[in-house]
C-alpha positions in Angstrom: 88.2 23.3 39.0 85.5 20.7 39.3 82.7 23.5 39.8 83.8 25.3 36.9 83.8 22.2 34.8 80.2 21.6 36.1 79.1 25.0 35.4 80.3 25.7 31.8 77.7 23.0 30.3 74.9 25.3 31.6 76.5 28.4 29.9 76.7 26.8 26.8 73.2 25.3 26.8 71.9 28.6 27.3 73.8 30.1 24.4 72.5 27.5 22.3 68.9 28.2 23.6 69.6 31.9 22.7 70.9 31.2 19.2 67.9 28.9 18.8 65.4 31.9 19.7 67.2 34.3 17.7 67.1 32.2 14.5 63.3 31.6 14.9 62.4 35.2 15.3 64.4 36.4 12.1 62.6 37.4 9.3 62.3 35.2 6.4 64.2 35.6 3.2 62.0 34.4 0.1 65.2 34.3 -2.0 67.2 32.2 0.4 64.3 29.8 0.5 63.9 29.3 -3.1 67.6 28.9 -3.4 67.5 26.0 -0.7 64.6 24.5 -2.7 66.6 24.8 -6.2 70.0 23.4 -4.6 67.9 20.6 -2.8 66.2 19.7 -6.0 69.4 19.5 -7.9 71.1 17.5 -5.4 68.3 14.8 -5.2 68.1 15.0 -9.2 72.0 14.3 -9.3 72.6 11.7 -6.4 69.2 10.3 -5.4 66.7 11.0 -2.8 68.5 9.0 -0.1 71.9 10.7 -0.7 70.5 14.4 -0.2 70.8 14.6 3.6 70.3 17.8 5.3 73.9 18.4 6.0 74.9 18.2 2.5 72.0 20.4 1.2 73.4 23.0 3.5 76.9 22.8 2.7 75.7 23.1 -1.0 73.5 26.2 -0.2 76.3 27.9 2.1 74.1 27.8 5.0 73.7 25.9 8.4 71.5 22.9 8.9 69.6 25.0 11.6 68.7 27.5 8.6 66.9 24.7 6.6 65.1 23.5 9.8 63.9 27.1 10.2 62.5 27.5 6.7 61.1 24.0 6.4 60.6 22.1 9.5 62.5 18.7 8.7 63.6 16.6 5.8 60.0 15.5 4.9 58.5 18.9 4.6 61.6 20.0 2.7 61.0 17.6 0.1 57.2 18.1 0.1 58.3 21.9 -0.5 60.1 21.0 -3.6 57.1 19.1 -4.8 54.8 22.0 -4.6 57.6 24.4 -6.0 57.4 21.9 -9.1 53.7 21.8 -9.5 53.5 25.5 -9.1 56.0 25.9 -12.1 54.3 23.4 -14.0 50.8 25.1 -13.6 52.0 28.4 -14.4 53.5 27.1 -17.6 50.4 25.4 -18.7 48.5 28.7 -17.7 50.7 30.8 -19.7 50.6 28.7 -22.7 46.7 27.8 -22.7 44.5 30.3 -23.9 41.3 30.4 -22.0 39.2 32.2 -24.6 40.6 29.9 -27.5 38.0 27.1 -28.9 37.6 24.6 -26.3 39.3 21.8 -28.5 42.3 24.0 -29.1 42.4 24.5 -25.3 42.7 20.8 -25.0 45.3 20.4 -27.6 47.5 23.2 -26.3 47.1 21.7 -22.9 48.5 18.1 -24.2 51.1 19.8 -26.0 52.3 22.1 -23.5 52.7 19.3 -20.7 54.9 17.5 -23.2 57.1 20.6 -23.9 57.4 21.3 -20.0 58.4 17.7 -19.7 61.2 18.0 -22.2 62.4 21.3 -20.9 62.4 20.3 -17.4 63.1 16.7 -17.4 65.0 16.7 -14.1 62.2 18.6 -12.4 59.7 16.1 -13.9 61.6 13.2 -12.9 61.7 14.3 -9.2 58.0 15.1 -9.0 56.6 11.7 -10.7 59.8 9.3 -9.9 62.4 10.3 -7.4 60.4 11.9 -4.4 58.9 9.7 -2.1 54.9 9.6 -2.2 53.6 11.1 0.8 50.9 8.7 2.4 49.7 10.8 5.1 48.7 14.0 2.8 46.2 16.2 4.2 43.2 17.6 2.3 44.9 21.0 1.4 48.0 19.4 0.5 46.0 17.0 -1.8 44.4 19.8 -3.6 47.9 21.4 -4.2 49.3 18.1 -5.5 46.3 17.8 -8.0 46.7 21.5 -9.3 47.8 20.5 -13.1 45.1 17.5 -13.0 42.3 20.2 -11.9 43.5 22.3 -14.7 43.0 20.0 -17.4 39.8 18.7 -15.6 38.3 22.2 -15.8 39.2 22.5 -19.5 37.7 19.5 -20.3 34.4 20.5 -18.1 33.8 23.3 -20.3 34.4 21.6 -23.3 31.6 19.1 -22.4 29.2 22.0 -21.4 30.1 23.4 -24.8 29.2 20.2 -26.5 32.5 19.7 -27.9 33.6 16.8 -25.4 31.3 13.8 -24.9 33.2 12.2 -22.1 31.0 10.5 -19.6 33.6 11.4 -16.8 35.7 14.1 -17.5 37.9 13.8 -14.4 38.7 10.0 -15.3 39.5 10.7 -18.8 41.6 13.8 -17.9 43.6 11.5 -15.7 44.0 9.0 -18.6 44.9 11.9 -21.0 47.7 13.2 -19.0 48.9 9.8 -18.3 49.3 9.0 -22.0 51.1 12.2 -22.5 53.5 11.6 -19.6 54.1 8.4 -20.7 54.9 9.6 -24.3 57.1 12.5 -23.1 58.9 10.1 -20.8 59.7 7.8 -23.8 60.9 10.7 -25.8 63.3 12.0 -23.4 64.5 8.6 -22.6 65.1 7.8 -26.3 62.7 4.8 -26.1 60.5 5.3 -29.0 61.3 3.3 -32.1 64.7 4.4 -33.5 63.2 6.3 -36.4 61.6 9.0 -34.2 64.7 9.6 -32.0 65.7 12.5 -33.9 62.2 13.7 -34.7 59.3 12.7 -32.4 57.1 15.0 -33.7 54.8 12.6 -35.7 54.5 10.3 -32.5 53.5 13.4 -30.3 50.9 14.5 -33.0 49.5 11.3 -33.3 49.2 10.5 -29.4 47.2 14.1 -29.1 45.0 13.1 -32.1 44.2 9.9 -30.1 43.4 11.3 -27.0 41.1 14.2 -28.5 39.3 11.3 -30.7 38.7 9.5 -27.7 37.2 12.2 -25.6 35.2 13.8 -28.5 33.7 10.5 -29.7 31.1 9.2 -27.7 30.5 6.0 -30.1 34.2 4.9 -29.5 33.5 5.1 -25.5 30.1 3.1 -25.8 31.8 0.5 -27.8 34.8 0.2 -25.2 32.2 0.0 -22.5 30.6 -2.8 -24.2 27.5 -1.0 -25.6 27.2 -2.2 -29.4 23.7 -1.6 -30.0 
């Protein structure tokens, strides 16, 4: 009986190894992968980042924790994948809305408007991306490019507008970052009902004025010169 008890752990270990090898060689299921991302996103949005454990995500998705590890490697990579998924959705939304053949200023206006619309339509995703998921301080160069796809989208619009003489910004990358920051702030205030009470039911005047001010800034070199201290 003693020898038999010693032999059993070895057989169990071998079986676990076989299961791991079988799991790692199975073909990927894109629909299952996306389903795990969606469920994890909803869980973080509802309960917070720290409460969204791999076991809880697996239970919600109806899969084993091993399956999640197979698709994403570990918890950190899973949440990075969620960020990239949200960014991909945002960029696809902007790309669909902004007509690259339209006049340059119209493209810029449409971009700013579309970002606000996306935020309002996808508040939970926006909060995940910009607030709830922790920043990756060890991001690789390729990951950095994916993180800033939306930013680069706006920079490209600004760059083309500057080449056409519509935008007079001395630094399109800087001004694109400022523009998106301003738009993000307004979108967040709208969704949290933190605008002055008279705009709770109709934030359109605030949206329009914000877009006007951003466009005025990037198209008016004189204003930029004054703010930079050149008054001559």
